[in-house]
C-alpha positions in Angstrom: 103.2 39.6 -15.2 104.2 39.4 -18.9 107.7 39.3 -17.9 107.1 36.4 -15.7 105.4 34.4 -18.8 108.3 35.2 -21.2 110.8 33.9 -18.5 108.6 30.7 -18.2 108.3 30.3 -22.2 112.3 30.7 -22.4 112.8 28.2 -19.5 110.6 25.6 -21.5 112.6 26.6 -24.7 115.8 25.6 -22.7 114.4 22.6 -21.8 113.5 21.7 -25.1 117.0 22.3 -26.4 118.2 20.2 -23.5 116.3 17.1 -24.9 117.3 17.5 -28.5 114.4 19.7 -29.7 115.1 22.8 -31.6 112.9 25.8 -30.5 111.6 26.5 -34.0 109.9 23.1 -33.9 107.8 24.1 -30.9 104.3 25.3 -32.1 101.4 27.1 -30.1 98.1 25.1 -29.6 95.9 27.7 -31.3 92.8 26.8 -29.8 94.1 27.8 -26.2 92.7 25.0 -24.1 93.9 23.4 -21.3 95.9 20.1 -22.0 97.4 17.7 -19.7 100.5 15.6 -20.3 99.8 11.8 -21.1 100.5 9.2 -18.9 103.6 6.8 -18.9 101.2 4.5 -20.5 101.1 6.6 -23.8 101.8 5.1 -27.0 105.4 4.0 -27.2 107.6 5.9 -29.7 105.3 8.8 -29.7 107.1 12.2 -29.9 106.7 15.0 -27.5 105.6 17.0 -30.6 103.9 16.0 -33.5 103.1 17.5 -36.9 99.5 18.7 -37.7 98.6 17.5 -41.3 98.3 20.1 -43.8 100.0 22.7 -41.4 103.3 24.4 -41.8 104.0 24.5 -38.1 104.3 21.8 -35.3 101.8 21.5 -32.5 102.6 19.8 -29.1 101.1 16.7 -27.7 101.4 17.5 -24.4 100.7 20.9 -24.5 101.6 23.8 -22.7 98.8 25.0 -20.1 98.9 28.4 -18.9 96.1 29.9 -16.9 95.7 33.7 -16.1 97.2 35.3 -19.3 94.8 37.1 -21.4 94.4 35.9 -25.0 94.4 39.3 -26.4 97.8 39.8 -25.1 99.0 36.7 -26.9 98.7 34.4 -23.9 98.9 30.6 -24.4 95.8 29.8 -22.1 92.3 30.9 -20.9 92.1 33.7 -18.5 90.7 32.6 -15.1 88.0 35.0 -13.6 89.5 37.2 -10.8 87.8 38.0 -7.6 88.0 41.4 -5.8 90.1 40.1 -3.0 92.8 38.2 -5.6 95.9 40.3 -5.9 97.8 38.3 -8.1 97.3 35.9 -11.0 98.5 32.2 -11.1 99.1 29.9 -13.5 100.2 26.4 -14.2 102.3 24.8 -16.8 102.5 21.5 -18.2 105.7 20.2 -19.9 105.9 17.2 -22.1 109.2 15.6 -23.2 109.6 12.6 -25.6 108.6 9.3 -24.4 107.5 10.5 -20.9 105.0 12.9 -19.1 105.8 15.2 -16.4 103.6 15.7 -13.5 101.7 19.3 -13.0 103.9 21.7 -12.1 102.2 24.4 -9.5 103.3 28.0 -9.9 101.5 30.4 -7.6 98.5 29.3 -5.7 96.6 27.5 -8.5 95.9 23.7 -8.1 94.8 21.1 -10.3 91.0 21.0 -11.1 89.5 17.8 -9.5 88.5 15.2 -12.0 84.8 15.1 -10.6 84.3 18.8 -11.8 84.5 17.7 -15.4 80.8 17.7 -16.6 81.4 16.0 -20.1 84.1 14.2 -22.0 84.4 14.3 -25.5 86.4 11.9 -27.6 88.1 12.4 -31.0 91.1 10.7 -32.9 94.6 12.0 -32.8 95.2 14.9 -34.9 97.6 13.1 -37.4 94.6 10.9 -37.9 92.3 13.8 -39.2 92.1 15.9 -42.1 92.8 19.6 -41.9 89.3 20.6 -42.3 88.1 18.1 -39.5 91.1 19.7 -37.2 89.9 23.2 -37.9 86.5 22.2 -37.2 87.2 20.5 -33.9 89.1 23.8 -33.1 86.4 26.0 -34.0 84.1 24.0 -31.8 86.3 24.1 -28.7 87.0 27.8 -29.1 83.2 28.4 -29.4 82.7 26.5 -25.9 85.6 28.8 -24.4 83.7 31.7 -25.6 80.5 30.6 -24.0 82.6 30.2 -20.6 83.6 26.5 -20.8 87.1 25.1 -19.6 88.6 22.4 -21.7 91.4 19.9 -20.6 93.2 17.4 -23.0 94.7 14.3 -22.4 95.5 11.4 -24.6 95.9 7.7 -24.4 97.5 5.4 -27.0 94.5 5.6 -29.3 92.5 8.6 -28.9 92.2 12.3 -27.4 90.0 13.0 -24.5 88.5 16.8 -24.1 87.2 17.1 -20.5 84.6 20.0 -20.6 83.5 22.2 -17.4 81.2 24.9 -17.6 81.7 28.1 -15.7 79.4 28.6 -12.6 78.1 31.9 -14.2 76.2 29.5 -16.6 74.4 27.9 -13.6 73.8 31.1 -11.9 72.0 32.4 -15.1 69.8 29.3 -14.9 69.2 29.7 -11.3 68.0 33.2 -11.7 65.9 32.4 -14.8 64.1 29.2 -13.3 65.0 28.4 -9.9 65.6 30.8 -6.8 67.4 34.0 -7.5 67.4 35.2 -4.0 70.7 34.1 -1.9 69.5 31.9 1.3 69.6 33.7 4.5 73.0 31.7 5.4 74.6 34.0 2.6 75.9 31.0 0.9 74.6 30.1 -2.9 73.4 26.3 -2.9 75.7 24.2 -5.0 74.3 23.4 -8.5 73.1 19.6 -8.7 75.2 17.5 -10.8 72.4 16.4 -12.7 71.5 20.0 -13.5 75.1 20.6 -14.6 75.0 17.4 -16.9 71.8 18.5 -18.4 72.6 22.1 -19.1 76.0 21.2 -20.5 74.5 18.5 -22.8 71.7 20.9 -24.3 74.7 23.6 -25.0 76.9 20.6 -26.9 73.8 19.5 -28.8 73.0 22.9 -29.9 73.9 24.4 -33.4 77.3 26.2 -33.6 77.9 29.5 -35.2 78.5 27.3 -38.6 75.4 25.3 -38.4 76.7 22.3 -37.2 75.6 20.2 -34.3 77.7 18.0 -32.1 75.8 15.0 -34.1 76.9 16.5 -37.4 80.6 16.6 -36.1 80.4 13.1 -35.0 79.0 12.0 -38.5 81.9 13.9 -40.3 84.5 12.2 -38.0 85.6 15.4 -36.1 84.5 13.6 -32.8 83.9 10.1 -31.8 81.7 10.5 -29.0 80.7 12.4 -26.0 79.3 11.4 -22.4 79.2 12.5 -18.6 81.3 10.4 -16.2 80.0 8.2 -13.8 80.6 9.7 -10.4 79.4 8.7 -6.8 77.5 5.7 -8.1 78.8 3.1 -5.3 75.8 3.9 -3.0 73.3 2.8 -6.0 75.5 -0.2 -6.9 75.4 -1.3 -3.4 71.6 -0.6 -2.6 69.9 -1.0 -6.0 72.2 -2.3 -8.9 72.5 -5.7 -7.8 70.4 -9.2 -8.1 70.3 -9.7 -4.3 68.5 -6.6 -4.0 65.8 -8.0 -6.4 63.1 -7.9 -3.6 64.0 -4.7 -1.8 62.3 -1.2 -2.4 64.0 1.2 -4.9 65.6 4.2 -3.8 63.9 6.4 -6.1 65.3 9.5 -4.6 68.8 8.4 -5.0 67.8 7.7 -8.6 66.7 11.0 -9.2 69.9 12.4 -7.7 72.1 10.4 -10.0 70.1 9.7 -13.3 67.4 12.8 -13.0 63.7 12.8 -12.7 63.0 11.2 -16.0 64.6 8.1 -15.2 63.4 7.9 -11.7 60.0 8.4 -12.8 60.4 5.2 -15.0 61.6 3.2 -12.4 59.1 4.6 -10.1 56.3 3.4 -12.7 57.9 0.3 -13.3 57.8 -0.8 -9.6 54.4 0.3 -9.1 53.3 -1.6 -12.4 55.1 -4.8 -10.8 53.4 -4.4 -7.5 49.9 -4.0 -9.0 50.4 -7.2 -11.0 50.4 -9.3 -8.2 46.5 -9.3 -7.7 46.0 -9.8 -11.6 48.6 -12.6 -11.6 46.6 -14.4 -8.7 43.4 -14.0 -10.1 44.6 -15.2 -13.7 46.4 -18.1 -12.0 43.0 -18.9 -10.1 41.1 -18.8 -13.5 43.7 -21.1 -15.0 43.9 -23.6 -12.3 39.9 -23.6 -12.1 40.4 -25.5 -15.3 41.6 -28.5 -13.0 38.5 -28.9 -11.9 37.3 -29.3 -15.2 40.1 -31.5 -16.6 38.2 -34.9 -15.8 34.7 -33.7 -15.1 34.0 -31.6 -17.8 31.1 -33.1 -20.0 32.3 -31.6 -23.2 35.8 -33.5 -22.7 33.9 -36.8 -21.6 32.1 -36.7 -25.1 35.1 -36.0 -27.2 37.0 -38.5 -25.5 34.6 -41.0 -25.9 33.9 -40.2 -29.4 35.5 -43.2 -31.1 32.8 -43.5 -33.7 32.7 -39.7 -34.9 35.6 -38.9 -37.8 36.7 -35.6 -38.6 36.8 -34.5 -42.2 40.6 -34.2 -43.5 42.2 -30.9 -42.9 44.0 -28.8 -45.5 45.2 -31.2 -48.2 45.4 -34.2 -46.1 43.2 -37.3 -47.1 43.2 -38.8 -43.4 39.9 -39.2 -41.3 40.9 -38.7 -37.7 38.6 -39.7 -34.9 37.3 -37.1 -32.6 38.6 -38.7 -29.6 42.5 -37.9 -30.8 41.6 -34.4 -29.7 40.8 -35.7 -26.1 44.1 -34.0 -24.3 44.0 -31.0 -26.2 40.2 -30.5 -25.1 41.0 -31.0 -21.7 44.0 -28.5 -22.0 41.6 -25.7 -23.7 39.4 -25.8 -20.6 42.2 -24.3 -18.7 41.6 -20.8 -20.1 38.3 -21.3 -21.9 35.8 -21.6 -19.1 33.0 -19.8 -17.4 35.6 -17.7 -15.2 37.3 -16.4 -18.6 34.4 -13.6 -18.7 34.7 -12.5 -15.3 38.6 -12.4 -15.4 38.4 -10.0 -18.7 36.1 -7.6 -16.8 38.4 -7.7 -13.7 41.2 -7.0 -15.9 39.4 -3.7 -17.6 38.8 -2.7 -13.8 42.4 -3.5 -13.0 44.0 -1.6 -15.7 41.9 1.4 -14.7 42.6 1.4 -11.2 46.3 0.7 -12.1 46.5 4.0 -13.8 44.4 6.0 -11.4 46.5 5.1 -8.6 49.6 5.6 -10.5 48.5 9.5 -11.1 48.2 9.8 -7.4 51.5 8.1 -6.7 53.2 10.4 -9.4 51.4 13.7 -7.8 53.1 12.6 -4.3 56.5 12.0 -5.9 56.4 15.0 -7.9 55.3 17.3 -5.0 58.1 15.9 -2.8 60.6 16.9 -5.6 59.1 20.3 -5.7 58.1 20.0 -9.4 54.5 20.3 -9.3 54.6 23.7 -10.8 57.4 23.1 -13.1 57.0 24.0 -16.8 58.7 22.0 -19.6 58.3 24.8 -22.2 60.0 27.4 -19.7 62.6 25.3 -19.1 63.6 24.7 -22.8 63.4 28.2 -23.6 65.8 29.0 -20.4 68.1 26.7 -21.7 68.0 28.4 -25.4 68.6 31.8 -23.8 71.5 30.6 -22.0 73.1 28.9 -24.8 72.3 32.0 -27.0 71.2 35.4 -25.5 69.9 36.2 -28.8 67.6 33.2 -29.2 64.3 33.8 -31.2 61.4 32.1 -29.8 60.2 29.5 -32.2 56.5 29.4 -32.2 53.9 26.4 -32.7 53.1 25.5 -36.5 50.8 23.5 -38.0 50.5 22.5 -41.9 47.4 20.4 -42.9 49.5 19.3 -46.0 52.5 18.1 -44.1 50.0 16.3 -41.8 48.0 14.8 -44.7 51.5 13.3 -46.1 52.2 12.0 -42.9 48.8 10.2 -42.3 49.1 8.8 -45.8 52.6 7.5 -45.3 51.6 6.2 -41.9 48.5 4.4 -43.3 50.8 2.7 -45.9 53.1 1.5 -43.5 50.3 0.0 -41.5 49.2 -1.7 -44.6 52.8 -2.8 -45.0 52.6 -4.2 -41.4 49.4 -6.2 -42.2 50.7 -7.5 -45.6 53.5 -9.0 -43.5 50.7 -10.6 -41.4 49.4 -12.2 -44.3 52.9 -13.3 -45.3 53.0 -15.2 -42.2 49.6 -16.6 -43.1 51.1 -17.8 -46.4 53.9 -19.4 -44.6 51.6 -21.1 -42.3 49.6 -22.4 -45.5 52.6 -23.7 -47.4 54.0 -25.2 -43.9 50.8 -27.2 -43.6 50.9 -28.2 -47.1 54.5 -29.5 -46.5 53.8 -31.2 -43.2 50.9 -32.9 -44.7 53.2 -35.0 -46.6 55.3 -36.0 -43.7 54.4 -39.4 -41.6 54.0 -37.4 -38.4 50.6 -37.4 -36.1 48.0 -35.2 -37.3 47.9 -33.3 -34.2 51.6 -33.1 -33.9 51.7 -31.7 -37.3 49.2 -29.0 -36.4 50.9 -28.0 -33.0 54.4 -27.7 -34.4 52.9 -25.8 -37.2 51.6 -23.3 -34.7 54.7 -23.2 -32.7 57.0 -22.5 -35.6 54.6 -19.7 -36.7 54.8 -18.1 -33.6 58.6 -18.3 -33.7 58.6 -16.8 -37.2 56.3 -14.1 -36.0 58.9 -13.4 -33.3 61.6 -13.0 -35.7 59.4 -10.8 -37.9 59.0 -8.4 -34.8 62.7 -8.2 -34.1 63.2 -7.3 -37.7 60.2 -4.8 -38.2 61.4 -3.1 -34.9 64.3 -1.6 -36.4 62.4 -0.9 -39.7 59.4 1.0 -37.7 61.9 2.9 -35.6 63.9 4.2 -38.9 60.3 4.9 -40.4 58.9 6.9 -37.3 61.9 9.1 -37.2 61.8 10.0 -40.4 58.0 11.0 -40.3 58.9 12.7 -37.1 61.6 14.9 -38.9 59.5 15.6 -41.7 56.9 16.9 -39.2 59.6 19.3 -37.7 58.6 19.6 -34.3 59.5 22.8 -32.4 61.3 21.3 -29.6 63.2 18.1 -28.3 60.1 17.2 -26.1 57.6 17.7 -28.8 59.6 15.8 -31.2 59.7 12.7 -28.6 56.2 12.9 -28.2 55.2 12.8 -31.6 57.8 10.0 -32.2 56.2 8.2 -29.4 52.9 7.9 -30.9 54.1 6.8 -34.4 56.5 4.2 -33.2 54.2 2.9 -30.8 51.5 2.6 -33.6 53.8 0.7 -35.8 54.9 -1.6 -33.3 51.4 -2.5 -32.1 50.7 -3.5 -35.6 54.0 -5.6 -35.7 53.2 -7.3 -32.5 49.5 -7.9 -32.6 48.6 -8.4 -36.5 49.4 -11.8 -36.1 47.4 -12.5 -32.9 44.2 -10.3 -34.5 44.4 -12.5 -37.4 44.3 -15.8 -35.2 41.7 -14.7 -33.0 39.2 -13.3 -35.5 40.0 -14.7 -39.0 41.6 -17.7 -39.0 39.5 -20.6 -39.9 36.4 -18.2 -41.0 37.1 -18.0 -44.4 37.9 -21.3 -45.2 34.7 -22.6 -46.8 33.8 -26.1 -46.3 35.2 -29.4 -46.9 33.7 -29.9 -50.1 34.2 -26.2 -51.3 37.4 -24.9 -49.6 39.1 -21.5 -50.3 42.4 -22.0 -51.5 45.6 -19.7 -51.9 46.3 -19.1 -55.5 43.8 -22.1 -56.5 46.4 -24.4 -55.1 46.9 -24.4 -51.2 44.1 -24.8 -48.9 43.9 -22.2 -46.0 44.9 -23.0 -42.8 42.2 -23.9 -40.3 42.2 -23.6 -36.4 43.5 -26.4 -34.3 40.8 -29.4 -33.8 40.1 -28.1 -30.3 39.3 -24.8 -31.3 41.1 -21.4 -32.2 41.5 -20.5 -28.7 44.3 -23.2 -28.6 46.0 -21.5 -31.4 45.8 -18.2 -29.8 46.9 -19.5 -26.5 49.9 -21.2 -28.1 50.9 -18.1 -30.3 50.8 -15.8 -27.0 52.6 -18.2 -24.7 55.5 -18.3 -27.3 55.9 -14.7 -28.1 55.5 -13.7 -24.3 57.8 -16.5 -23.1 60.6 -15.6 -25.9 60.2 -11.8 -24.9 60.6 -12.2 -21.4 63.5 -14.7 -21.6 65.2 -14.8 -24.8 65.1 -10.7 -24.9 66.1 -10.0 -21.5 69.3 -12.3 -21.7 70.2 -10.6 -25.0 69.6 -7.4 -23.5 71.7 -8.1 -20.4 74.3 -10.4 -22.1 75.1 -8.1 -25.2 76.5 -5.2 -23.1 78.0 -7.2 -20.6 80.1 -9.0 -23.2 81.0 -5.8 -25.0 82.1 -4.3 -21.9 84.4 -7.1 -21.0 85.6 -7.2 -24.3 86.6 -3.5 -24.3 88.0 -3.7 -20.7 90.1 -6.8 -21.8 91.6 -4.9 -24.8 92.0 -1.6 -23.4 95.5 0.1 -22.9 95.5 1.6 -19.4 97.2 4.9 -18.6 99.1 5.3 -15.6 97.5 8.7 -14.7 94.2 7.8 -12.3 92.2 10.4 -13.9 92.7 9.4 -17.7 91.9 5.9 -16.5 88.6 7.0 -15.0 87.8 8.5 -18.4 89.0 5.5 -20.2 86.9 3.1 -18.0 83.8 5.6 -18.8 84.8 5.1 -22.6 84.6 1.5 -22.5 81.3 1.3 -20.9 78.3 0.9 -23.5 77.3 3.8 -25.3 73.8 5.3 -24.6 71.6 7.5 -26.8 68.1 9.5 -26.6 66.6 6.1 -27.3 68.1 4.4 -24.5 65.3 5.2 -21.7 62.5 5.4 -24.5 63.3 1.6 -25.5 62.9 0.6 -22.1 59.5 2.5 -21.9 58.6 0.8 -25.2 59.3 -2.8 -24.1 57.1 -2.2 -20.8 54.4 -0.9 -23.2 54.3 -3.8 -25.5 54.4 -6.3 -22.4 51.2 -4.2 -21.1 49.5 -4.7 -24.2 50.2 -8.4 -24.1 49.0 -8.4 -20.5 46.0 -6.7 -21.1 44.5 -7.1 -24.6 44.3 -10.9 -25.2 44.3 -11.9 -21.5 41.1 -13.8 -22.0 43.0 -16.1 -24.3 46.1 -16.3 -21.9 45.2 -15.7 -18.3 49.0 -16.4 -17.1 50.1 -13.3 -18.9 50.0 -11.0 -15.7 52.0 -13.9 -13.9 54.9 -13.9 -16.5 54.8 -10.1 -16.7 55.3 -10.0 -13.0 58.5 -12.3 -13.0 59.8 -10.7 -16.1 59.6 -7.2 -14.3 61.1 -8.6 -11.2 64.1 -9.3 -13.2 63.8 -6.5 -15.5 64.3 -3.6 -12.6 67.6 -5.0 -11.3 68.6 -5.7 -15.1 67.9 -2.2 -16.1 69.6 -1.0 -12.9 72.5 -2.8 -13.4 73.0 -1.9 -17.0 72.7 1.7 -16.1 75.0 1.9 -13.1 77.6 -0.7 -14.2 77.4 -1.7 -17.9 76.3 1.7 -19.8 77.6 5.1 -19.7 75.9 7.7 -17.6 72.4 8.7 -18.9 72.2 12.2 -19.4 69.6 13.5 -16.7 66.4 14.9 -17.9 64.0 16.9 -16.0 60.4 15.7 -15.8 57.1 15.6 -13.8 55.3 12.7 -15.5 56.0 9.7 -17.8 54.6 12.1 -20.8 53.0 10.6 -23.7 53.2 7.1 -22.4 50.2 7.7 -20.1 48.0 8.3 -23.0 49.6 5.1 -24.4 48.4 3.2 -21.4 45.0 4.6 -21.3 44.5 3.6 -25.2 45.9 0.3 -24.4 43.2 -0.1 -21.6 40.5 0.8 -24.3 42.0 -1.7 -26.7 41.9 -4.4 -24.1 38.2 -3.9 -23.4 37.5 -4.1 -27.1 39.7 -7.1 -27.9 38.6 -9.3 -24.8 35.1 -8.9 -25.6 35.7 -10.0 -29.1 37.8 -12.8 -28.2 35.1 -14.0 -25.6 32.6 -13.6 -28.4 34.0 -15.1 -31.7 37.0 -17.2 -30.7 36.1 -18.8 -27.4 33.1 -21.3 -27.1 31.4 -19.6 -24.2 28.6 -18.2 -26.0 27.8 -21.2 -27.9 28.0 -23.2 -24.7 25.8 -20.8 -23.0 23.0 -20.7 -25.9 23.1 -24.6 -25.9 22.7 -24.8 -22.3 19.5 -22.4 -21.9 17.9 -23.2 -25.5 18.8 -26.7 -26.8 20.3 -28.4 -23.5 18.3 -31.8 -22.5 17.9 -29.6 -19.1 14.9 -27.8 -20.7 13.2 -31.4 -20.4 14.7 -32.7 -17.3 15.6 -31.6 -14.2 19.7 -30.2 -14.0 20.2 -32.7 -11.4 19.6 -35.7 -13.4 21.6 -34.8 -16.3 24.5 -32.4 -17.4 23.2 -29.4 -19.2 25.9 -29.7 -21.8 25.0 -33.2 -22.6 25.0 -33.5 -26.5 26.8 -30.4 -27.3 29.6 -32.0 -29.2 27.3 -33.5 -31.4 25.3 -30.1 -31.6 28.5 -27.9 -32.5 29.6 -30.3 -35.6 28.2 -30.2 -38.9 27.9 -33.2 -41.2 29.6 -33.4 -44.5 28.7 -36.4 -46.8 32.3 -38.1 -48.3 30.1 -38.7 -51.6 30.3 -34.8 -52.3 34.1 -34.7 -52.1 35.6 -33.3 -55.3 39.1 -34.7 -54.4 39.1 -38.3 -55.6 41.9 -39.5 -53.1 39.5 -38.2 -50.0 36.8 -40.3 -51.5 38.7 -43.5 -51.6 40.4 -42.9 -48.4 36.9 -42.7 -46.8 36.6 -46.2 -47.4 33.1 -47.3 -45.6 32.9 -43.5 -44.0 29.8 -42.1 -45.5 30.0 -39.0 -43.6 32.3 -37.1 -41.6 32.2 -34.1 -39.1 33.5 -30.3 -39.0 33.3 -27.3 -36.9 30.6 -25.1 -38.2 26.9 -24.5 -38.3 25.8 -25.6 -41.7 23.1 -27.7 -43.1 23.7 -31.4 -43.7 21.4 -31.3 -46.9 23.5 -31.4 -49.8 20.8 -29.8 -51.9 21.1 -26.9 -49.6 24.7 -26.4 -50.8 25.9 -26.9 -47.1 24.7 -23.2 -46.2 24.6 -21.9 -43.0 21.9 -22.8 -40.6 19.6 -20.6 -38.5 21.6 -21.5 -35.8 24.8 -19.6 -37.2 22.7 -16.4 -37.7 21.4 -16.5 -34.2 24.7 -17.2 -32.8 26.3 -14.1 -34.9 23.6 -12.0 -33.7 24.1 -12.9 -29.8 28.0 -12.5 -30.3 27.6 -9.1 -31.6 25.2 -8.1 -28.8 27.7 -9.7 -26.4 30.5 -7.5 -27.8 28.5 -4.2 -27.6 27.2 -5.1 -24.4 30.4 -6.3 -22.7 32.4 -3.1 -24.1 29.7 -0.8 -22.5 29.7 -2.6 -19.2 33.4 -2.7 -19.2 34.0 1.0 -20.2 31.2 2.2 -17.7 33.4 0.4 -15.0 36.4 2.2 -16.0 34.7 5.5 -16.0 33.4 5.0 -12.6 36.6 3.7 -11.4 38.4 6.7 -12.8 35.7 9.1 -11.1 36.0 7.2 -7.6 39.6 7.2 -7.6 40.8 11.0 -7.7 43.9 11.8 -10.1 45.4 14.0 -7.4 45.6 13.0 -3.5 43.5 15.7 -1.4 46.7 16.2 0.7 49.0 17.2 -2.5 46.1 19.7 -3.6 46.0 21.0 0.0 49.8 21.3 0.1 49.8 23.3 -3.2 47.1 25.7 -2.1 49.0 26.4 1.2 52.1 27.2 -0.9 50.1 29.8 -3.2 48.4 31.1 -0.1 51.8 31.8 1.6 53.0 33.4 -1.6 50.2 35.7 -1.7 50.5 36.5 2.1 54.2 37.2 1.8 53.3 39.6 -1.1 50.5 41.4 1.2 53.1 41.7 3.9 55.6 43.3 1.4 53.1 45.5 0.1 52.1 46.9 3.5 55.7 47.5 4.6 56.4 49.5 1.3 53.0 51.8 1.9 54.0 52.5 5.5 57.3 53.8 4.4 
């Protein structure tokens, strides 16, 4: 065999002389990996052999590939495992000459490995573009992979080098022995390892630390490699049945998604599909509540009184000196009744019940799916320990650790970051105050100025959210790294909690301010609270703070569901098309496939995480302030219908293949959903109590209305409510002379509050105000307890796991015990 190898090398040397190359210029690729010749589309003018920087020998670009020769005997390639029935060794030789590539020449019985067997592709720059240390680290990394049972194939195009990585089957046999079924089936044929399992194991090994302490991420940062990715293979069926816009209303092939992308991605789409399906009843009820306002559009007694109040003048808002008649708010008063009516309370309670039922039924759906995938008893810790042992048999178990000092530092830093987020909300308040002062000097209609200020504030808030999302991710990652989690799963769980907490304050701090603070700390017209003693604080819309909250919710949700989705799809689409346009394609089909996958948009461990986070924030908008925006479930439904296909198209056609991950649930996101459900009950109760006019209307109706003196058939019970809810301020008490002069013949103006009209009482709060405050607090407590009790009863009434699943698991345990009992009886008889 050695003589055959030497003869082959002599032949190669003769060919080199015939082409004008001196044998002494031919180097040996010391890493010993398989390298194929480049395609005819290789860089023009590139010679068949190139100098390695800082080395005294020459290295070949299209290298000699020899299989079947032991490296210890000075061979050039990797030794292939031999079977007992194999009588002779076989090897392949790839020969490259200047300016061209020769096809694979087969010697013996060995054939070229099919391209679909390559588990991962590594990408790097040419050796001539790397420093000597980078080249050595690259070869050391590849050598270490070879020692673990990996095969490597090298291909080149005009710009970079591709390394095809394939793991030996012995690695997957060991995995099957540790975690799956070590017994050979009755047919005697071992089952093939699923592609998702192969990719997952290989990715784990590639990401593990090398003998020198480097990870692949470190090698990428240092320029040793550019990237790594698994190949898209067999995605045509998913592309036809799932990843197309025309399949928007078709059922998702969850099992096919699992077979291609793994359980984690399949569970995401299963959850998203179920969430979208459950949004239908919520959207219908919300639409009914919203449209019920049409019945009050012209018949509402409050709207009639406002529209006819031509002789009631409102006190100037902000630094304006204009006295507006109450009737100018007629249209906005009617619009407010679309979402601030008697159905709002019932809808808020319904959404609390809906959130609970949605989660409980999802748990049942998940149990069925996981049982179908035979993952009901799968243990994530055991999986990670098995992968560690496969990668390194000398792996030492990392135990759970907890440091109170480290936890205290993380808690303090998290609180500081939350304070910073609240400060950002205050900056938005400052902007609105300054904008109000600026717009008040413009010759715009007063209500137009107010509405424009609210709308622009919402847009600024949306831009702030985009910026703070990047900041929050960076901070959450640093806090998570400081905590030193034991495994990747634990790190992901801790990162989820921290990132969602920061994102929650980034998205909802402005809404909390508008719902519960705006207009409540302003003082009264004669004595206004001012920012830095100069600018008067912003007040609610003349039709009430619910209008401000509605506009803010509508703009933020509208932008997130439209603009964000467009950017989410168009940015990777344009990036992919641009790469495809400028790509220099090789003539070899296999290398073309590697190039095509490289041109796809890169994915990271955050790709699926970002999709989950996007849905969690949307779920928060759909439930937390739904009392102020009943159309939120409807917008979320239409957005999700598009989102499912958008994510499918991105993952199948525009992005590199996601590394499959095994899972039996959606992880920490389930706890996030439950927390959002509890927050939704509290927030909606407070919106109804403090932001809506529901409680003041009810108190007036049953305590102060004319219905207490006359039968309800003769008079509307809300007659006189507008006059009752507006306080009186005498214009002579204005400290600003401009406002006193602008009042003309007006002696008094009205404003929204419950204060005494006697100037000697300094416009203090009336008894009605304190009564309303007490009833509002009582309502919040009652509403929260009732809603939470409904949630608890619903959770008890709907079991998390169906009885069918429990019985199936019970039967499997029983069968195992029966089998052990029979085996024990047989051994006793013998």
